[in-house]
C-alpha positions in Angstrom: 105.1 92.4 85.9 105.7 93.2 89.6 107.2 96.5 90.5 110.5 96.7 92.4 108.9 99.0 94.9 107.7 97.3 98.2 104.0 97.3 98.9 102.5 97.4 102.3 101.9 93.6 102.2 105.6 93.0 101.5 106.9 94.8 104.6 107.8 92.8 107.7 105.9 93.6 110.8 107.3 93.7 114.3 105.6 91.8 117.2 106.7 91.9 120.8 106.2 88.7 122.8 106.9 87.9 126.5 108.3 84.4 126.8 107.9 82.0 129.7 111.0 81.3 131.8 113.5 79.3 129.8 111.9 79.6 126.4 114.4 82.1 125.0 117.3 79.9 126.1 115.7 76.9 124.3 115.0 79.0 121.1 118.6 80.4 121.1 120.0 76.8 121.4 117.9 75.7 118.4 119.1 78.7 116.4 122.7 77.9 117.3 122.4 74.2 116.6 120.9 75.1 113.2 123.4 77.9 112.4 120.7 80.5 112.1 119.2 83.4 114.0 116.7 83.6 116.8 114.4 85.6 114.6 114.4 82.9 111.9 113.6 80.2 114.4 110.7 82.2 115.7 109.3 82.9 112.2 109.8 79.3 111.3 107.9 78.1 114.4 105.1 80.5 113.8 104.8 79.4 110.1 104.7 75.7 111.2 102.1 76.4 113.8 99.8 78.3 111.5 100.1 75.8 108.7 99.4 72.9 111.1 96.4 74.5 112.9 94.8 76.8 110.3 91.8 74.6 109.8 91.3 73.2 113.3 89.9 74.6 116.6 92.6 74.8 119.2 92.1 73.6 122.7 94.3 76.2 124.4 95.5 75.2 127.9 97.4 78.0 129.4 100.1 77.1 132.0 99.5 78.1 135.7 100.6 81.7 136.4 100.1 82.9 132.8 98.2 86.0 132.1 95.3 84.0 130.7 95.0 81.9 133.8 
């Protein structure tokens, strides 16, 4: 039987991300259109991305002017 106490694996973890120009506005519009929060939309997007690409090699093409450029 699982304890009511949170374990280290159950705790949410904070991540800071710098978005490209316009990305936040688009994410906020998605959140508003779906009557949810920006945080939920970002977590949803990350979950979808990880599930879709977990077994494939990504060909990462960074946009001009990005830190990875």
